[in-house]
C-alpha positions in Angstrom: -0.2 -0.2 0.3 1.4 3.6 -1.2 2.0 6.2 1.8 2.0 9.7 1.5 5.3 9.8 -0.2 5.7 13.4 -1.5 5.9 16.3 0.0 2.8 17.8 -2.8 0.9 15.1 -0.3 1.8 16.0 2.5 1.1 19.7 2.5 -2.4 18.5 0.4 -3.6 16.2 3.7 -2.7 19.3 6.0 -4.1 22.1 4.0 -1.0 24.2 3.8 -0.5 23.9 -0.1 -4.3 24.1 -1.0 -4.6 27.7 1.8 -2.1 29.8 -0.4 -3.6 29.1 -3.8 -6.0 31.9 -4.9 -10.3 31.2 -4.0 -12.0 30.1 -7.4 -14.6 31.9 -7.7 -17.8 30.4 -7.9 -20.3 31.1 -10.8 -23.6 30.3 -9.2 -26.7 29.1 -11.8 -30.2 27.7 -12.1 -29.8 23.9 -11.1 -32.2 22.2 -13.5 -30.1 20.9 -16.7 -33.0 20.4 -18.6 -36.5 20.2 -18.7 -36.1 16.2 -17.8 -34.2 17.3 -14.7 -36.6 16.7 -11.7 -33.8 17.2 -9.2 -32.2 20.2 -10.8 -36.0 21.9 -10.9 -36.9 20.7 -7.3 -33.7 22.6 -6.6 -34.8 25.8 -7.9 -38.5 25.8 -6.6 -36.9 25.6 -3.2 -35.0 28.6 -4.7 -31.0 26.9 -4.5 -28.4 27.7 -6.9 -26.0 25.9 -8.5 -22.2 26.0 -9.1 -19.2 23.6 -9.9 -15.5 23.5 -8.7 -12.7 22.3 -10.8 -10.2 20.2 -8.4 -7.3 18.3 -8.8 -8.0 14.5 -9.7 -4.4 13.6 -8.3 -3.9 15.9 -5.3 0.1 14.9 -5.7 -0.4 17.0 -9.2 -2.4 20.3 -8.0 -1.6 21.6 -11.7 -2.8 18.3 -13.2 -5.6 16.7 -14.7 -8.9 18.5 -13.0 -12.5 17.0 -12.6 -15.9 18.7 -11.8 -17.6 18.9 -8.5 -21.2 19.7 -8.6 -23.0 21.4 -5.7 -25.6 23.5 -5.0 -26.8 26.3 -2.0 -29.7 27.4 -0.3 -28.5 31.1 1.4 -29.5 31.1 5.2 -32.2 34.0 5.4 -31.6 35.5 9.0 -28.9 36.0 11.5 -26.2 34.0 8.8 -24.5 31.8 11.2 -22.4 30.1 8.4 -22.1 27.1 5.4 -23.4 23.9 6.7 -21.7 21.1 4.1 -24.4 17.9 3.5 -23.4 14.3 3.5 -26.3 11.8 3.1 -23.9 9.0 3.5 -23.7 5.9 1.3 -20.6 5.8 0.2 -22.0 6.5 -3.5 -24.6 8.8 -2.3 -25.5 11.9 -3.9 -25.6 15.1 -1.9 -26.4 17.6 -4.5 -30.1 18.0 -3.0 -28.7 17.0 0.4 -30.8 20.4 1.5 -34.6 19.1 0.1 -34.4 15.5 2.4 -35.6 16.1 6.1 -37.7 19.0 4.7 -38.6 20.2 8.5 -35.3 20.3 10.1 -33.4 22.1 7.0 -35.8 24.5 7.0 -35.1 25.5 10.6 -31.8 24.6 9.9 -31.6 26.7 7.2 -32.7 29.9 8.8 -29.5 30.5 10.2 -26.8 28.6 7.6 -26.1 28.6 3.9 -27.2 24.7 3.1 -24.4 23.2 1.2 -25.3 20.5 -0.5 -22.3 18.5 -2.6 -22.0 15.4 -5.4 -18.9 13.7 -3.8 -16.5 12.9 -6.6 -17.4 10.6 -9.5 -20.5 11.1 -7.5 -23.9 11.8 -9.0 -23.0 14.9 -11.3 -19.5 15.0 -10.0 -17.4 13.5 -12.8 -19.3 10.4 -12.6 -17.6 6.7 -13.0 -20.3 3.7 -14.0 -19.1 0.3 -14.5 -21.4 -0.4 -16.0 -23.2 -3.5 -13.8 -26.5 -5.4 -14.8 -27.8 -5.0 -11.6 -26.9 -4.0 -8.0 -24.5 -6.8 -7.1 -23.3 -5.8 -4.0 -23.7 -6.5 -1.1 -24.9 -9.8 -2.2 -26.0 -12.7 -0.2 -23.9 -15.9 -0.6 -26.6 -18.4 0.0 -26.6 -21.7 1.7 -24.2 -24.0 -0.1 -21.1 -23.9 -1.5 -22.6 -23.9 -5.5 -24.2 -20.5 -4.1 -21.4 -19.1 -2.7 -19.7 -19.6 -5.8 -22.6 -17.6 -7.8 -21.4 -14.7 -5.8 -17.7 -14.8 -5.8 -18.5 -14.8 -9.5 -20.6 -11.9 -9.5 -18.2 -9.7 -7.1 -15.4 -10.9 -9.6 -17.4 -9.4 -12.1 -18.0 -6.1 -10.8 -14.2 -5.9 -10.0 -13.9 -6.5 -13.9 -16.8 -4.2 -15.0 -15.1 -1.4 -13.4 -11.4 -1.7 -14.0 -12.9 -1.7 -17.8 -15.2 1.2 -17.3 -13.0 3.3 -14.9 -9.6 1.4 -14.3 -7.7 4.7 -15.1 -9.3 7.0 -12.0 -10.1 4.0 -9.7 -6.9 5.3 -7.6 -8.2 8.6 -6.9 -11.0 7.5 -5.8 -11.3 7.6 -1.8 -12.6 9.4 1.1 -9.4 11.3 1.8 -9.4 12.7 -1.8 -13.2 13.9 -0.8 -12.2 15.5 2.2 -9.7 17.3 0.5 -12.1 17.8 -2.2 -14.1 19.4 1.1 -12.0 21.9 1.6 -11.2 23.1 -1.6 -15.4 23.7 -1.2 -14.6 25.7 1.6 -12.0 27.8 0.2 -14.5 28.3 -2.9 -17.3 29.5 -0.5 -15.0 32.0 1.1 -15.3 30.7 4.3 -12.8 30.4 7.0 -14.5 27.5 9.0 -17.1 25.4 7.4 -20.1 23.4 9.5 -20.8 20.1 8.3 -23.7 17.7 9.1 -23.1 13.9 7.8 -25.3 10.4 7.9 -23.8 7.2 8.3 -20.4 7.0 5.8 -21.2 10.7 5.7 -19.7 10.8 9.4 -16.8 9.1 8.8 -15.8 11.1 5.7 -16.6 14.0 8.9 -14.5 12.3 10.7 -11.8 12.2 8.2 -12.3 16.2 7.1 -12.0 16.8 11.1 -8.7 14.7 11.4 -6.8 16.1 8.1 -8.0 19.7 8.7 -8.0 20.4 12.3 -8.9 23.9 13.2 -11.7 24.7 10.3 -14.9 23.0 11.0 -17.2 25.2 13.5 -20.0 23.4 14.5 -20.2 19.3 13.2 -23.0 16.7 13.8 -21.7 13.2 12.8 -25.2 11.5 12.9 -25.1 7.2 12.6 -21.6 6.7 13.4 -18.7 4.6 11.9 -16.2 3.1 13.7 -13.0 4.9 12.4 -11.1 1.5 12.8 -13.1 -0.7 11.6 -14.0 0.9 8.6 -13.0 -0.9 5.5 -15.0 -3.4 2.9 -16.2 -5.7 5.8 -17.9 -2.7 7.8 -21.3 -4.7 7.8 -19.3 -7.5 9.5 -20.0 -7.3 12.5 -23.8 -5.7 12.6 -25.4 -9.4 12.0 -26.2 -9.6 15.6 -28.1 -6.4 16.4 -30.4 -7.3 12.4 -31.6 -10.4 13.7 -32.4 -8.6 17.5 -33.9 -6.2 15.3 -35.7 -8.6 13.1 -37.5 -10.5 16.2 -38.9 -7.2 17.6 -40.3 -6.4 14.2 -41.6 -10.3 15.0 -43.2 -9.9 17.7 -44.6 -6.1 16.5 -45.9 -8.4 13.9 -47.5 -10.9 15.7 -49.4 -8.5 17.5 -51.5 -7.8 14.7 -51.5 -10.9 12.8 -55.2 -10.2 12.2 -54.0 -7.6 9.5 -50.9 -9.5 8.3 -51.4 -13.0 9.1 -48.1 -14.1 9.5 -48.4 -15.5 13.0 -49.9 -15.1 16.4 -46.4 -15.4 17.8 -42.7 -14.5 17.3 -42.2 -17.6 16.9 -45.2 -18.3 14.7 -43.7 -14.8 12.3 -40.2 -15.8 12.1 -41.1 -19.3 10.8 -42.9 -17.1 7.9 -39.5 -15.6 6.9 -37.7 -19.6 7.5 -40.5 -20.9 5.3 -39.1 -18.3 2.8 -35.6 -19.2 3.1 -36.0 -22.7 2.7 -37.6 -22.5 -0.4 -35.3 -20.4 -2.5 -31.8 -22.5 -1.5 -34.1 -24.7 -4.6 -36.8 -22.0 -6.2 -36.4 -18.6 -6.3 -39.3 -17.0 -6.3 -41.1 -14.8 -8.5 -42.4 -11.3 -8.0 -43.5 -8.9 -10.3 -41.8 -10.5 -13.2 -38.4 -10.7 -11.6 -37.1 -13.8 -9.6 -35.7 -13.8 -6.4 -33.0 -15.7 -5.1 -30.9 -16.9 -2.0 -28.6 -13.9 -3.1 -31.6 -11.5 -2.7 -34.1 -12.5 -0.3 -31.7 -11.4 2.9 -31.1 -7.8 0.7 -34.7 -7.3 1.0 -34.8 -7.7 4.6 -31.6 -5.9 5.3 -33.1 -3.0 4.1 -36.5 -3.2 5.2 -35.7 -3.7 9.0 -33.7 -0.3 9.2 -36.5 1.6 11.3 -38.9 0.7 14.1 -41.1 3.1 13.4 -45.1 1.8 12.6 -45.3 2.9 9.4 -42.1 1.2 8.8 -42.6 -1.9 10.3 -46.3 -1.8 8.4 -44.0 -1.3 4.9 -41.8 -4.7 6.1 -44.7 -6.6 7.0 -46.3 -6.1 3.6 -43.0 -7.2 2.0 -42.6 -10.2 4.0 -46.2 -11.0 3.4 -45.5 -11.1 -0.5 -42.5 -12.9 -0.1 -44.6 -15.7 1.9 -47.1 -15.5 -1.2 -44.7 -16.2 -4.1 -43.6 -19.4 -2.0 -47.2 -20.5 -3.2 -47.0 -19.2 -6.7 -46.3 -16.0 -8.9 -47.0 -12.6 -7.7 -47.6 -10.3 -10.3 -48.9 -7.8 -8.7 -46.7 -6.7 -5.6 -46.7 -3.5 -4.4 -45.7 -0.6 -5.7 -42.8 0.4 -3.6 -41.2 -3.2 -3.5 -41.9 -3.3 -7.6 -39.8 -0.7 -7.8 -37.5 -1.4 -5.7 -36.7 -4.1 -7.7 -36.6 -3.5 -10.7 -33.7 -0.5 -9.3 -31.7 -3.5 -7.9 -32.3 -6.4 -10.6 -31.7 -3.4 -13.5 -28.6 -1.7 -14.6 -30.6 1.5 -13.0 -28.2 1.6 -9.8 -25.1 1.0 -11.9 -23.5 4.6 -11.2 -24.7 4.4 -6.9 -23.1 1.1 -6.5 -19.9 1.8 -9.0 -18.8 4.8 -6.6 -19.9 2.8 -3.7 -17.3 0.0 -4.2 -14.4 2.2 -5.8 -14.8 4.3 -2.2 -14.7 1.6 -0.3 -12.1 -1.0 -1.9 -9.8 2.7 -2.4 -10.1 3.4 1.2 -8.9 0.1 2.8 -7.9 -3.9 1.4 -9.8 -6.6 1.8 -9.1 -10.6 2.4 -8.1 -11.6 -1.5 -9.0 -15.2 -0.8 -12.4 -16.2 -0.8 -12.3 -19.1 1.5 -11.7 -16.4 4.4 -15.5 -15.2 3.8 -17.1 -18.4 3.4 -15.5 -19.9 6.7 -16.4 -16.6 8.6 -19.9 -17.0 7.1 -19.9 -20.8 8.3 -18.7 -20.5 11.9 -21.5 -17.4 12.4 -24.4 -19.5 10.2 -26.8 -20.4 13.2 -26.3 -17.2 15.1 -27.0 -15.0 12.0 -28.9 -17.5 10.0 -31.0 -14.7 8.4 -28.1 -11.8 7.8 -25.2 -13.8 8.1 -24.2 -14.5 4.2 -25.0 -11.0 3.6 -22.8 -9.1 6.5 -20.2 -11.7 5.8 -20.1 -12.5 2.6 -17.6 -11.5 0.1 -17.2 -7.9 -2.0 -15.5 -6.9 -5.1 -12.6 -5.4 -3.2 -11.8 -9.0 -3.1 -10.8 -8.6 -6.8 -10.0 -4.9 -7.1 -7.2 -4.1 -9.6 -5.4 -0.7 -7.3 -4.3 -1.4 -4.0 -5.2 1.4 -1.4 -3.2 4.7 -2.2 -2.7 5.7 1.6 -3.3 4.2 5.1 -6.2 4.4 6.5 -6.8 7.8 8.2 -6.4 7.2 12.4 -8.0 9.5 14.3 -7.3 11.0 17.0 -7.7 14.8 17.8 -9.3 17.0 20.1 -12.0 18.9 17.4 -15.6 19.2 18.7 -18.4 17.0 16.9 -21.9 15.9 18.5 -22.0 12.4 17.6 -26.0 11.3 16.8 -27.2 7.8 17.0 -30.2 5.0 18.2 -29.5 2.9 20.8 -30.1 -0.3 18.4 -28.7 1.3 15.1 -28.6 -1.9 13.1 -26.5 -0.3 10.4 -23.8 1.3 12.4 -23.5 0.1 16.0 -24.2 2.1 18.8 -20.9 1.4 20.3 -19.7 3.2 17.7 -20.3 6.4 19.2 -18.1 5.8 22.2 -15.1 4.6 20.0 -15.3 8.0 17.9 -15.8 10.4 20.8 -12.7 8.8 22.1 -10.7 9.5 18.9 -12.2 12.9 18.8 -12.0 14.2 22.2 -13.7 17.4 22.0 -17.3 16.0 20.9 -20.5 14.6 22.8 -22.5 11.9 22.0 -26.3 11.7 22.0 -28.3 9.0 22.1 -31.9 8.1 21.2 -32.4 4.9 23.9 -34.5 2.1 22.3 -34.3 3.3 18.9 -34.1 0.5 16.3 -33.1 3.2 13.6 -30.3 4.6 11.4 -29.8 8.4 11.0 -31.9 10.4 13.8 -31.5 14.6 12.8 -34.6 15.3 11.1 -35.6 11.7 10.5 -36.5 9.4 13.6 -39.4 12.3 14.5 -37.6 12.4 18.1 -38.1 15.6 19.1 -36.2 15.6 21.9 -32.5 14.6 19.9 -33.7 17.3 17.2 -33.8 20.2 19.4 -30.5 19.4 21.3 -29.2 19.2 17.5 -30.5 22.3 16.2 -29.4 24.5 19.5 -26.1 23.1 19.1 -26.5 24.0 15.5 -27.7 27.3 16.5 -25.6 27.8 19.5 -22.0 26.4 18.9 -22.1 25.0 22.2 -22.2 21.4 23.1 -23.6 19.7 25.8 -21.7 20.0 28.9 -22.1 15.7 29.4 -23.1 13.1 27.1 -26.8 13.6 26.2 -29.6 10.4 26.6 -33.1 11.2 24.7 
């Protein structure tokens, strides 16, 4: 693995070389690119302006080839504090229209802050990469047998092969440290001595990396759904199986109490037995749902994405999904509910190719993964009985096992005294709650805010916890962290 080999890169990572450059002039304009640009039209309707910023492809060659970052801005309406850069996570998630998400919270925060949406490098409108993937093949479950695992290995190898063919020359420049450097270029272009930041999920990791690389250049920072920087890697889901199994049981208890509506079982055990019936079926026969075939590789993913939220409306959506899977065991389901049909259309078509391409490239560009497929198979087998519904997904192989380039820099070690508010749910099924304590120790000036009992990934402006939302807004407006860690 390459480390920081050149003085130019060391300077870029500390910010000294960048500061000496003249700030570029941003040319703000309307956001809609054409009549069919729904995202741009929504931004225009919200009063946003958009701009593009040229940044180095390779920060060791600041005068070399450039790529384009796409950004948006909705100006503060009263008593402006500064600029708040938003990141929705992913990695590979777009951020240009992040100010339009969580509308109530963003409208409140937007009174005092310029809201800055940003598509990270190689994502969305920011010089995107696209590996031309036929479907969203990662993450993908490995199934129950050696044969099904071999199919998964082949899928992941194919993703790496396609990315090599379509984006090989730039893959070495796709990583979080370069994205953090891009963020500092955005800060300079905005004319801000310091920026504030709100990042969710992977965005919490990006924020932590920025805090480490550019110390003293942030004002107020909120990291929601915190990632553990010490274990962030292509295997970042490896430890999430147990909490997802626990969340599945909690959901099954909820569904059992509503058996008259969903007919999935009158007890927690009976509801889980309905799910296990689906798992047994797909070992040999794919489900037919809305013209798609759903097999062992996809069923755990569908449960994974549907058990991400313990609010009643989300749990009801999950119940309808499980109902559909159970019905499909007995015969084809030709008319699934619209949201499930749309989800399957997205996953099983090239529609998510660009998103998955960027996500894969970022994760593989940040840290190495074991290259021996046997490592993953042994891990799955060791945990199959304790993680029967999710272990084949959370512990399976990724394209990073076959990635053509090694990370160009060592992973960022987070150890500083910067300030941040770290927000999370107690039973977050994506980024474990224990991550908050780890991140707080790494960012010694930070405080944690926990929503007790919450089985939700993403809290501020999403979960509807008034206490948590008020505490985040209070910090953003005052700039003062609580004296102690907080619980709502």
